[in-house]
Structure formats: C-alpha cells, structure tokens
C-alpha positions as CSV (number, residue, x, y, z in Angstrom):
1,M,125.1,83.3,77.4
2,G,128.3,85.0,78.6
3,T,128.9,87.2,81.6
4,G,129.6,90.3,79.5
5,M,129.9,93.8,81.1
6,G,126.9,93.5,83.3
7,G,128.2,91.0,85.9
8,G,126.2,88.1,84.5
9,P,122.5,87.4,83.7
10,V,119.8,88.4,86.2
11,L,116.4,86.9,86.7
12,G,113.6,89.2,87.9
13,V,110.5,87.9,89.7
14,S,107.2,89.5,90.6
15,A,104.6,87.5,92.7
16,Y,102.0,87.3,95.5
17,Y,99.7,90.1,94.5
18,H,98.5,89.9,90.9
19,D,100.0,89.4,87.4
20,S,103.0,87.4,88.6
21,A,105.9,87.2,86.0
22,A,109.5,86.4,85.4
23,A,112.1,88.2,83.3
24,L,115.6,87.5,82.2
25,V,118.1,90.3,81.6
26,A,121.7,89.9,80.2
27,D,124.1,92.9,80.1
28,G,121.2,95.3,80.6
29,V,119.1,93.8,77.7
30,P,115.8,92.0,78.2
31,V,116.2,88.5,76.9
32,A,112.9,86.9,77.9
33,A,109.8,87.8,79.9
34,A,106.4,86.2,80.5
35,Q,103.4,86.3,82.8
36,E,102.5,83.2,84.8
37,E,98.9,83.4,83.8
38,R,99.8,82.4,80.2
39,F,101.0,79.0,81.5
40,T,98.5,78.2,84.3
41,R,95.5,79.7,82.4
42,R,94.5,81.6,85.6
43,R,93.9,85.2,84.7
44,H,96.1,87.6,86.7
45,D,97.7,84.6,88.5
46,P,99.4,85.9,91.7
47,G,101.3,82.7,92.6
48,F,105.0,82.1,92.3
49,P,105.8,82.2,88.6
50,A,107.5,78.8,88.3
51,H,106.4,78.2,84.7
52,A,107.5,81.7,83.6
53,V,110.9,81.2,85.4
54,R,111.5,77.9,83.6
55,S,110.5,79.5,80.3
56,C,112.9,82.5,80.7
57,L,115.8,80.2,81.6
58,D,115.1,77.9,78.7
59,L,115.0,80.9,76.3
60,G,118.3,82.1,77.7
61,G,119.9,78.7,77.6
62,L,120.7,78.9,81.3
63,R,120.5,77.0,84.6
64,L,119.4,78.8,87.7
65,D,122.9,78.4,89.3
66,E,124.4,80.2,86.3
67,L,122.6,83.5,87.1
68,A,124.4,86.3,88.8
69,A,121.4,87.2,90.9
70,V,117.6,86.9,91.3
71,A,115.8,90.2,91.9
72,F,112.4,90.5,93.6
73,Y,110.2,93.4,92.6
74,E,109.3,94.7,96.1
75,D,110.3,94.7,99.7
76,P,108.0,92.3,101.6
77,A,109.1,93.4,105.1
78,L,108.4,97.1,104.3
79,K,105.1,96.2,102.8
80,F,104.1,94.3,105.9
81,R,104.9,97.4,108.1
82,R,102.6,99.5,105.9
83,V,99.8,96.9,106.2
84,L,100.2,96.7,109.9
85,A,100.4,100.5,110.3
86,T,97.2,100.8,108.2
87,W,95.3,98.3,110.4
88,L,96.3,100.1,113.6
89,A,95.5,103.5,112.1
90,T,92.0,102.4,111.1
91,A,91.1,100.4,114.2
92,P,88.5,99.2,115.0
93,H,87.0,99.4,111.4
94,G,89.6,97.1,110.0
95,Y,89.3,94.4,112.5
96,P,87.4,91.9,110.2
97,V,90.1,92.2,107.6
98,F,92.9,92.1,110.2
99,R,91.5,88.9,111.6
100,R,91.2,87.3,108.2
101,S,94.6,88.5,106.8
102,F,97.0,88.8,109.7
103,P,97.9,85.1,110.0
104,Q,99.2,85.2,106.4
105,W,101.0,88.5,106.9
106,A,102.5,87.3,110.2
107,G,103.7,84.2,108.5
108,W,104.9,83.7,105.0
109,K,103.9,87.1,103.4
110,R,106.2,89.3,105.3
111,R,108.9,86.7,104.7
112,A,108.0,86.3,101.0
113,L,111.7,86.2,100.0
114,D,112.1,83.0,102.0
115,D,109.2,81.5,100.0
116,V,110.9,82.7,96.8
117,R,114.1,80.9,97.8
118,A,112.2,77.7,98.7
119,R,110.4,77.7,95.3
120,L,113.7,78.4,93.4
121,R,115.3,75.4,95.2
122,E,112.4,73.2,94.0
123,L,113.3,74.3,90.4
124,A,117.0,73.4,90.9
125,P,117.3,70.8,93.6
126,G,120.9,70.2,94.7
127,R,122.3,73.2,93.0
128,P,123.5,76.4,94.7
129,L,121.1,79.4,94.4
130,P,122.3,82.8,93.2
131,P,122.0,85.7,95.5
132,L,118.4,87.0,96.1
133,V,118.0,90.8,96.2
134,A,114.8,92.9,96.7
135,Y,114.0,96.3,95.1
136,R,111.3,98.6,96.2
137,H,108.1,98.3,94.2
138,H,108.3,101.8,92.6
139,A,112.1,101.4,92.1
140,S,111.2,98.4,90.0
141,H,108.6,100.3,88.1
142,A,111.0,103.2,87.4
143,A,113.7,100.9,86.2
144,S,111.3,99.2,83.8
145,A,110.3,102.6,82.5
146,F,113.7,104.2,82.0
147,Y,116.3,101.6,81.4
148,P,114.7,100.0,78.2
149,S,113.7,103.4,76.9
150,P,115.6,104.9,73.9
151,Y,116.5,108.0,75.9
152,P,120.0,108.8,77.4
153,S,118.2,110.9,80.1
154,A,114.5,111.5,81.0
155,A,112.0,112.3,83.7
156,V,110.3,109.2,85.0
157,L,106.8,109.1,86.5
158,C,105.4,106.0,88.2
159,V,101.7,106.0,89.3
160,D,99.8,102.9,90.6
161,G,97.6,101.7,93.5
162,V,100.3,101.1,96.0
163,G,103.6,99.3,96.4
164,E,105.1,99.3,99.9
165,W,104.1,102.9,100.8
166,A,104.6,104.8,97.6
167,T,101.7,105.4,95.2
168,T,103.3,108.0,93.0
169,T,107.0,108.7,92.4
170,L,109.1,111.0,90.3
171,W,112.6,110.1,89.2
172,H,115.4,111.4,87.0
173,G,117.1,108.9,84.8
174,R,120.6,109.5,83.4
175,D,122.5,106.8,81.6
176,T,122.5,103.9,84.1
177,R,121.4,105.9,87.2
178,L,117.9,106.6,88.5
179,V,117.6,109.3,91.2
180,P,114.4,109.6,93.2
181,I,112.9,113.1,93.3
182,A,109.6,113.0,95.1
183,E,106.8,110.6,96.2
184,L,103.3,110.4,97.5
185,R,102.3,107.8,100.0
186,F,99.4,105.5,100.7
187,P,96.5,105.9,101.3
188,H,96.6,108.9,98.9
189,S,96.6,107.1,95.6
190,L,95.4,108.0,92.1
191,G,95.2,104.3,91.2
192,M,93.0,103.6,94.2
193,L,90.7,106.5,93.2
194,Y,90.3,105.1,89.7
195,S,89.8,101.6,91.1
196,A,87.1,102.9,93.5
197,F,85.1,104.0,90.5
198,T,85.9,100.8,88.7
199,Y,84.4,98.9,91.6
200,F,81.4,101.3,92.0
201,C,80.5,100.9,88.3
202,G,80.4,97.1,88.8
203,F,83.7,96.0,87.3
204,K,86.5,94.0,88.9
205,V,89.3,95.9,90.6
206,D,92.8,95.3,89.2
207,S,91.4,94.1,85.8
208,G,88.3,96.2,85.0
209,E,89.9,99.6,84.9
210,Y,90.4,99.4,81.2
211,K,86.7,98.8,80.8
212,L,86.0,102.1,82.7
213,M,88.4,103.9,80.4
214,G,86.5,102.4,77.4
215,L,83.2,103.4,78.9
216,A,84.2,107.1,79.5
217,P,83.5,108.4,75.9
218,Y,79.9,107.4,76.2
219,G,79.3,109.8,79.1
220,T,79.6,113.5,80.1
221,P,81.9,114.4,83.0
222,R,79.0,115.9,85.1
223,Y,80.4,114.4,88.3
224,A,84.0,115.8,87.8
225,P,83.3,119.0,89.9
226,L,82.0,116.8,92.7
227,I,85.1,114.5,92.6
228,R,87.4,117.6,92.8
229,Q,85.3,119.2,95.6
230,R,84.7,116.1,97.8
231,L,87.1,113.3,97.0
232,I,90.5,114.6,95.9
233,D,92.3,117.8,96.7
234,V,94.8,118.4,93.9
235,K,97.6,121.0,94.1
236,E,99.1,122.8,91.1
237,D,102.1,120.5,91.1
238,G,99.9,117.4,90.9
239,S,100.3,116.3,94.5
240,F,97.0,115.4,96.0
241,R,95.2,114.0,99.0
242,L,92.0,111.9,99.1
243,D,89.2,112.5,101.6
244,L,89.3,109.1,103.2
245,R,85.8,109.5,104.7
246,Y,84.4,108.3,101.3
247,F,86.6,105.2,100.9
248,T,86.9,101.9,102.6
249,F,89.9,100.3,100.7
250,Q,92.3,101.1,103.6
251,Y,90.5,98.9,106.0
252,G,87.7,97.0,104.3
253,L,87.0,94.3,101.8
254,T,85.4,96.8,99.4
255,M,86.6,100.0,97.8
256,V,83.8,102.3,98.9
257,G,80.9,102.5,101.3
258,R,77.6,104.3,102.1
259,A,79.1,107.8,102.0
260,F,80.3,107.2,98.4
261,E,76.9,105.9,97.5
262,E,75.1,109.0,98.9
263,L,77.5,111.2,97.0
264,F,76.9,109.5,93.6
265,D,73.2,108.8,93.5
266,G,72.7,105.4,95.0
267,P,74.3,102.0,95.4
268,R,77.0,100.5,93.1
269,R,76.0,98.8,89.9
270,T,75.6,95.1,90.3
271,P,78.3,93.3,88.3
272,E,76.9,92.2,84.9
273,G,73.8,94.4,85.5
274,P,72.6,96.9,82.9
275,L,74.7,100.0,82.3
276,T,73.0,103.3,82.8
277,E,73.8,106.9,82.1
278,R,75.1,107.3,85.6
279,E,77.9,104.7,84.9
280,F,78.8,106.4,81.6
281,D,79.0,109.8,83.4
282,L,80.9,108.4,86.4
283,A,83.5,106.9,84.0
284,A,83.8,110.1,82.0
285,S,84.2,112.1,85.2
286,V,86.9,110.1,86.9
287,Q,88.8,109.8,83.6
288,Q,88.8,113.6,83.2
289,V,90.1,114.1,86.8
290,T,92.7,111.4,86.4
291,E,94.0,113.0,83.2
292,E,94.2,116.4,84.9
293,V,96.3,115.0,87.8
294,L,98.6,113.1,85.5
295,L,99.2,116.2,83.3
296,R,100.1,118.2,86.4
297,L,102.4,115.4,87.7
298,A,104.1,115.1,84.4
299,R,104.7,118.9,84.1
300,T,106.2,118.8,87.6
301,A,108.5,115.9,86.8
302,L,109.8,117.6,83.7
303,R,110.2,120.9,85.4
304,R,112.1,119.4,88.4
305,T,114.5,117.4,86.2
306,G,114.9,119.9,83.3
307,E,114.0,117.2,80.8
308,R,111.6,117.2,77.8
309,R,111.4,113.4,77.6
310,L,109.2,111.4,79.8
311,C,109.0,107.7,80.7
312,L,106.0,106.1,82.4
313,A,105.2,102.9,84.4
314,G,102.8,101.7,87.0
315,G,99.3,100.5,86.4
316,V,97.9,104.0,85.7
317,A,100.4,104.3,82.8
318,L,98.2,101.8,81.0
319,N,95.6,104.5,80.7
320,C,96.3,105.2,77.0
321,V,93.8,108.1,76.8
322,A,95.7,110.0,79.4
323,N,99.0,109.1,77.7
324,G,97.7,110.5,74.4
325,R,96.8,113.8,76.1
326,L,100.4,114.2,77.4
327,L,101.6,114.3,73.8
328,A,98.6,116.0,72.2
329,E,98.9,118.9,74.6
330,G,102.7,119.2,74.3
331,V,103.4,118.4,77.9
332,C,106.5,116.6,76.8
333,D,108.4,116.3,73.5
334,E,108.8,112.6,73.6
335,L,107.0,109.9,75.6
336,W,107.9,106.2,76.2
337,V,105.7,103.9,78.2
338,Q,106.8,100.5,79.5
339,P,104.5,98.0,77.6
340,A,104.2,95.8,80.7
341,A,103.5,98.9,82.9
342,G,101.7,97.0,85.7
343,D,103.0,94.6,88.3
344,A,104.2,92.0,85.7
345,G,106.7,94.6,84.4
346,G,108.1,94.9,88.0
347,A,109.9,91.6,87.4
348,L,111.6,93.1,84.4
349,G,112.4,96.4,86.3
350,A,113.9,94.6,89.2
351,A,116.2,92.5,86.9
352,L,117.2,95.6,85.0
353,A,117.9,97.5,88.2
354,E,120.2,94.8,89.4
355,S,121.9,94.3,86.0
356,H,122.8,98.0,85.8
357,R,123.9,98.1,89.4
358,R,126.4,95.4,88.4
359,G,127.7,97.6,85.6
360,A,125.7,96.7,82.5
361,P,125.6,99.5,79.9
362,R,122.6,100.8,78.0
363,A,124.1,100.1,74.6
364,H,120.8,100.3,72.8
365,V,120.5,104.0,73.4
366,R,123.3,104.7,70.9
367,K,121.0,103.1,68.2
368,G,118.1,105.4,69.1
369,A,115.8,102.4,69.8
370,D,114.3,100.9,72.9
371,A,115.5,97.6,74.3
372,M,112.1,95.8,74.4
373,A,112.3,93.9,71.0
374,G,108.8,94.9,70.3
375,A,107.8,93.3,73.6
376,L,108.0,89.9,71.8
377,L,109.9,88.4,74.8
378,G,107.8,85.3,75.6
379,P,108.1,81.7,74.4
380,G,107.7,80.8,70.7
381,F,107.1,77.5,68.9
382,H,109.2,76.0,66.2
383,D,107.8,74.8,62.9
384,R,108.3,71.2,63.8
385,E,106.3,71.7,67.1
386,I,103.4,73.2,65.2
387,E,103.5,70.4,62.6
388,E,103.5,67.7,65.3
389,F,100.5,69.3,67.0
390,L,98.5,69.3,63.8
391,E,99.4,65.8,62.9
392,R,98.4,64.5,66.4
393,G,95.0,66.1,66.1
394,G,94.4,65.3,62.5
395,Y,93.8,69.0,61.8
396,P,93.9,69.8,58.1
397,A,96.2,72.8,57.2
398,V,97.9,74.2,54.1
399,R,101.6,75.3,54.4
400,L,102.4,78.4,52.4
401,Q,105.5,80.5,51.7
402,E,105.4,83.9,53.4
403,R,104.4,86.0,50.4
404,E,101.6,83.6,49.5
405,L,100.5,83.4,53.1
406,V,100.1,87.1,53.6
407,E,98.4,87.6,50.2
408,R,95.9,84.8,51.0
409,V,95.1,86.1,54.5
410,A,94.8,89.7,53.3
411,A,92.3,88.5,50.7
412,E,90.3,86.6,53.3
413,L,90.3,89.6,55.6
414,A,89.0,91.8,52.8
415,R,86.1,89.3,52.4
416,G,85.1,89.9,56.0
417,R,86.5,86.8,57.5
418,V,88.0,86.8,61.0
419,V,91.6,85.5,61.4
420,G,93.4,84.0,64.4
421,W,97.1,85.0,63.9
422,F,99.7,83.0,65.9
423,Q,103.3,83.8,65.2
424,G,106.8,83.7,66.7
425,R,107.4,84.7,70.4
426,M,104.5,85.7,72.7
427,E,104.1,89.3,73.8
428,F,105.0,90.4,77.3
429,G,102.4,92.7,78.8
430,P,98.6,93.0,78.5
431,R,98.4,93.8,74.8
432,A,98.6,91.5,71.8
433,L,100.9,93.2,69.3
434,G,100.7,90.9,66.2
435,N,101.9,87.5,67.4
436,R,98.9,86.3,69.5
437,S,96.2,88.4,67.8
438,I,92.7,88.1,66.3
439,L,92.5,90.2,63.1
440,A,89.7,91.6,61.1
441,D,88.7,94.2,58.5
442,P,88.1,97.6,60.2
443,R,86.0,99.0,57.3
444,D,83.0,96.8,58.3
445,P,80.6,98.8,60.5
446,A,79.3,95.6,62.0
447,M,82.7,94.1,62.8
448,Q,83.0,95.7,66.3
449,S,79.7,94.1,67.4
450,T,80.5,90.8,65.8
451,L,83.9,90.5,67.5
452,N,82.6,91.6,70.9
453,L,79.5,89.5,71.1
454,K,80.3,86.4,69.0
455,T,84.1,86.1,69.2
456,K,85.3,87.7,72.4
457,F,82.0,87.1,74.3
458,R,82.4,90.5,76.1
459,E,80.5,93.8,76.6
460,S,79.5,95.4,73.3
461,F,80.7,98.9,74.3
462,R,84.4,97.7,74.3
463,P,86.5,99.4,71.6
464,F,89.0,97.6,69.4
465,A,92.5,98.8,68.5
466,P,93.9,99.5,65.0
467,A,97.3,98.2,63.8
468,V,98.9,100.2,61.0
469,P,102.3,100.3,59.4
470,A,104.3,103.1,61.0
471,E,104.9,104.8,57.7
472,D,101.1,105.0,57.1
473,A,100.0,106.1,60.6
474,K,100.1,109.8,60.0
475,D,97.7,109.5,57.1
476,W,95.1,107.7,59.2
477,F,95.6,109.0,62.8
478,D,96.5,112.3,64.5
479,L,99.5,110.7,66.1
480,P,102.6,112.8,66.7
481,G,105.0,109.8,66.6
482,E,105.1,106.0,66.7
483,S,103.0,103.9,69.1
484,P,104.5,100.4,69.0
485,Y,102.9,99.1,72.2
486,M,99.2,100.2,71.8
487,L,99.5,102.6,74.7
488,L,98.5,105.9,73.1
489,T,95.1,107.1,72.0
490,A,94.7,109.5,69.1
491,Q,91.9,110.9,67.0
492,V,91.2,109.3,63.6
493,A,92.6,111.7,61.0
494,A,90.0,114.2,59.7
495,A,90.4,112.9,56.2
496,R,89.2,109.5,57.4
497,R,86.3,110.7,59.5
498,R,82.7,111.1,58.5
499,E,79.3,111.4,60.2
500,C,76.8,108.7,59.8
501,G,74.0,107.0,61.7
502,A,75.2,104.4,64.1
503,E,73.9,102.2,66.9
504,A,75.9,101.2,69.9
505,D,74.5,97.7,70.3
506,G,73.8,96.8,73.9
507,V,74.7,100.3,75.4
508,R,71.6,101.9,76.9
509,G,70.7,105.3,78.3
510,L,72.4,107.4,75.7
511,D,71.4,109.2,72.5
512,L,73.8,107.6,70.0
513,L,71.9,108.4,66.8
514,R,74.8,110.5,65.5
515,V,78.3,109.7,66.7
516,P,81.7,110.4,65.1
517,R,82.6,107.5,62.7
518,S,85.2,106.9,60.1
519,T,86.2,104.9,57.1
520,V,87.5,102.4,59.7
521,P,84.5,102.3,62.0
522,A,85.4,99.0,63.7
523,V,88.4,100.7,65.4
524,T,86.9,104.2,65.9
525,H,85.5,104.8,69.3
526,V,82.4,107.0,69.8
527,D,84.5,110.1,70.4
528,G,86.4,109.6,67.2
529,S,89.5,108.1,68.9
530,A,91.5,105.0,68.5
531,R,94.1,103.2,70.6
532,V,96.8,102.9,67.9
533,Q,99.5,100.3,67.3
534,T,102.2,101.3,64.8
535,V,104.1,98.4,63.3
536,T,107.5,98.4,61.7
537,A,109.2,95.8,59.5
538,G,112.1,95.7,62.0
539,H,110.1,94.6,65.0
540,N,107.5,92.4,63.3
541,P,108.3,91.8,59.7
542,R,105.5,89.3,59.0
543,F,102.7,91.3,60.6
544,H,104.0,94.4,58.7
545,A,103.9,92.4,55.5
546,L,100.3,91.4,56.2
547,L,99.3,95.0,56.8
548,T,101.0,96.0,53.6
549,A,99.3,93.3,51.6
550,F,95.9,94.4,53.0
551,R,96.7,98.0,51.9
552,E,97.7,96.9,48.4
553,R,94.4,94.9,48.1
554,T,92.0,97.4,49.7
555,G,93.7,100.8,49.9
556,C,93.4,100.6,53.7
557,P,96.6,99.7,55.7
558,V,94.7,99.2,58.9
559,L,93.5,96.0,60.6
560,V,91.6,95.4,63.8
561,N,94.0,93.8,66.2
562,T,92.6,92.3,69.4
563,S,94.1,89.8,71.8
564,F,93.8,86.1,70.9
565,N,91.5,85.0,73.8
566,V,87.9,85.3,75.0
567,R,86.7,87.3,77.9
568,G,88.0,86.1,81.3
569,E,90.8,84.0,79.7
570,P,94.5,84.8,79.3
571,I,95.9,85.3,75.9
572,V,96.7,82.0,74.2
573,R,100.3,80.7,74.6
574,D,100.7,77.6,72.5
575,P,99.2,76.1,69.3
576,A,96.7,73.9,71.2
577,E,95.2,76.9,73.0
578,A,95.1,78.8,69.8
579,Y,93.3,76.0,68.1
580,A,90.7,75.6,70.9
581,C,89.9,79.3,70.8
582,F,89.6,79.1,67.0
583,M,87.1,76.3,67.2
584,R,85.1,77.7,70.1
585,T,84.5,81.1,68.6
586,R,83.5,82.8,65.3
587,I,87.1,82.9,64.1
588,D,87.0,81.7,60.5
589,L,90.7,81.1,59.8
590,L,93.7,80.2,61.9
591,V,97.3,80.9,61.0
592,L,99.9,78.9,63.0
593,G,103.3,80.0,61.7
594,D,103.4,79.1,58.0
595,R,100.2,77.0,58.2
596,L,96.7,78.2,57.3
597,L,93.6,76.4,58.7
598,D,90.1,77.0,57.5
599,K,87.3,76.1,60.0
600,R,85.2,74.6,57.2
601,D,87.9,71.9,56.7
602,Q,88.3,71.0,60.4
603,P,86.8,67.9,62.1
604,A,83.8,68.5,64.4
605,W,84.8,70.1,67.7
606,R,83.6,68.3,70.7
607,E,84.2,68.9,74.4
608,E,82.3,68.0,77.6
609,G,80.2,70.7,79.2
610,D,80.0,74.4,78.6
611,W,83.7,75.6,78.4
612,R,82.6,79.2,79.0
613,A,81.1,78.3,82.4
614,T,84.7,77.4,83.6
615,I,86.2,80.8,82.8
616,P,85.7,83.4,85.6
617,R,84.5,86.9,84.6
618,D,87.1,89.5,84.6
C-alpha cells in the first residue's frame, strides 16, 4: 500500500469505554475496520482492540512501523478533568463512585495513550512505533460522519452520551475541512436522557437503547408532557438543559433515583420482568421527545451552515426512527448517517481526521458515492479456508455456482426455511447488511415470532428489518431515497398494507387485536413501519442476486435480514462461529461462500453444558 497523497496509511483506535475497534485508512479511504467484540466474543468489548488492529493491518498488507500515524478517538487527559470536575461538583453524593473509580483514573485511564503505546509495542516488538495522536471524541464522530459521506459540503450533527465534555456538537464540513459551530456540554445530554429511560424500563445502558426504540410503537406518549415540563428544557434552536434533580448518572452507579420513580409511577422494571403498559408508554414518550429535540438541532445546524445536506454520527444517530423523520418532514434534502455511528466508528473517524490533516483528498465525492464500501470492511474468508473448515469437521456441504446457489436458496426461503448467510467481508457497525445475516421469508405472519423466540432467543416484541433491492424499494416502502445501512425507518407502502387480526406474542398490557399489517408482516412493525435496507448490485452483488431471485420466484423482492447471532452474542465472524450458531438454533440451511449446508445432513451436534448460560444478557 503506497504513501499516495495522504501522507501514508493511518490506523485509528477506539478503546476503554465500550465497543472498542480499529480502522485503517489510506489516502482518505477506509480500507479495513472491525470491532474487537467479533474476535473476543465479548459483547461491546471495551479492551484494547489488539485482534482488530492485527486484522486491519493484515487486510492492508502492512506492518505497524509502515503506518504514518496511529490516531486515538478521544483525549484521555481532558476526559479525566471532566470526571474529576464532576466528582467535585457533586460531592458528597459521588463519594462511593469516586472511591471505587479514582485509583484507575489517577493511574492508567488518564494516561490511556501510554497504555495504547505499550499495547502497540507488544504487537510489534523491536520495531519503531509510528506517531500517536489523539482527537477529541466529537471531532472523531464528526470526521466519521462527514469525510466518508458523498457530499462535498454538509452540516454535521453529532449527538451521544458524552465524550470528554461535549454531548452534542454542530459542525460545517467542506471538502477536507471540518469547522466546529456549537456544542452542548455534560451533564446536559440527550443520549443520557434516553439511556435513563432505557435503564428505568429494565434494559441495559449502552446496548438496550434500540430495544426501547422498538418498544415505543406499542405505547402512547402520555408521559411526553411530563418529560418536557420536568426533565428537559428545550429551546427553539434545539439546545436544552436537564433538571439534574431527577438523575443520578453524574455521580452514582445508576441512571436515576427515587425522584424519577416518584415522577413515573413507581420503581424501575426489573430486568427480564414482565413488560407493562407503563414501559410501552415511557418508551413512546421519550422517543417522541428525542425526535423533537433532534429535529430542532438539525434545523439549527442547517440554518447556521446554509446547507441542505446533513451528516449524522454519535450513538443517538443509530435511532433510525428519528432519522426517518428528518427526511419524511423535509428537514433536510439529503441525509447520510455513519453506519458505525457509535464509539466503534470513532476509530474510523480519528483515522480519517488524521489522514485528511496530512493532505488526503476526498476523491470519492466526484463519483457521487460514499467511501464506506457498503460497510463491508471487516475480515473475510477465502474459499480454501471454508473448505478446510468443513473437511476438518466432517460437515457435508454442496458446492454450487452462484446462479444455482441463489436460485436454490430463494426456493428454500420461499418454502419457509430459515437461512444463515455467510459471505465475503464482515460488516463494520452494529448492523448485518447481507454478509453475516440470518434470512427468512417476510410474507409469513408467524416468522417474526419464530425468529425471535426460537432462533434469536430474544424478546418477542423486537422487530426485524427488510432488505430490498434499491430499484424496488419505492414500490414497497415510503422511502425518499436509498437506505444502504439500515439506519432509516419508513412506512410500508400503502399498496402493501392491509388490516388484519394479529397477536403480538409475549407483549402484555395492550389491545393489539387490530394493528397495521402488510403483505410482508414479518418486517412490518405494529405502527406500519420498517427499518429498511436497500441493496445495490455494486455494493453487494450476491445478496442483490438472491433478492432478485426471490422476487422472480415469489413476486416479492423483500427478505427478512437480521444479524447472524443470538441474543447477547456478537455477530459471527468466522465459519466455525457461523456453523455453531446454525446448529444451536432453528436455522435450517447455512450458506458459507459457495457451499450450502442442510441441517438434516449434518452430524449430531454435541457440546458440554448449556451454551446459552454462558452468554450474558444484553
């Protein structure tokens, strides 16, 4: 990999909070990126991403000493000053947390860059290390949002829990420059507000927020006025302040306390306890308020920059319902969301920021496409590696040419069989986009329940996403443009909707005798919406071919696409993990590259103990 115009390749690293990752950028173009959890099998792994670093270097054909720089995604010293200031400001309430956490912060955490250097030396003993630079957390988010986008200029909005101090930032991106416009600071955080309700409804902070979003359509936003009156004061421009009397996240081990419980009708739901109408309505309420704040912030970002195109990053940018509203209400003309919008994407953002600082161009903009390569930036497995794995295990498989493979799989899907689909390079970010996916027929009304309860082993209210060829999307969904990264929610097209009786298996406390359904009920949420992925032949030709073959056979170009994993487990990375998930669940067929495996032909699957007991709940 040559030096090119960008001063040499740059490695980005995010670590020590959650979703650690590494990313490699050359001449301003993402070459490789992966989360550490996919290698260690520890969900949201916060440790130094040694495996992900090695993977990125291998994919780039580089040694560590051949890099121009390593870029870290935040400033540890500045973050330490914020943590220390917060402890002092909340004394004596925060003393238990202070006593527990201060030794780490006084030691290695505030000098995290030293730890990064030490870990890099372990990966390349005896070789010189490239320079190590640090970018602020929101600068990394902003870089990940704008630089890979297809726009020559755009407004950039980053919203998350907190970085060093910033919780919300506005930027103006032009060519290879990002100019900060405004910011809001901790403890006033939209991400923390949403996480407080995630915690109160019994889900895990930093991973359960998407469950709250999925729960919201089951409820009515009856608490929204109370949230506006008591918890958050929102101005017309989207700036806001939280009433901190109701929160404990700034000094405690929990998100909320007694005052919050008194405001919202009693104690928090016990994790794994029954869901009630209160949780449905709380989810609907905080979702509505979050959308209102984001719409105001987006309008302000566009007004202050004079742009009509918007880029998003930060954990809150994974709220695909809010993203869909930005387009549906015409807030912006065009929207691009970084597919790894959370902290993992910070590794990519830091690498991009350093690459462009060194003079790399944004050559992809001239082509009118983004630079993310469909987010297929992780490791892949050669045909020979797959063959050797199957031979070692004695696992029967049939090798097929592509046309025969997609025709055969489309026929099996049309028969109602569930398929594990393992192809090419792994996706970067939280979504499976057709290379590490579980696929099914969306026309089957029972498929959502079957996949949730018997395949994914997760809550039955959770919706599934549809994948559809980009050229067919407008006929099936009210989508104003493409949605390649499954980060926009849209209504199922009127021509595909119908009313029918339906049961929401396992969801209690609501009258769901008549809910909006469609000709693709397995991917239609109770409010008639769907989190759409549009697929092009350019980004993923084999997945596009499968969708096309299914359309030719059934008249329906849509498939259920959910991540290839079970609840609490990272998405599978290699053929062995894919095979284990295939055999442990109600997946009927497994496709590994060109090879098709039928569960009925496989040897008996045996393992010691209950494998599900070893996977933590997310």
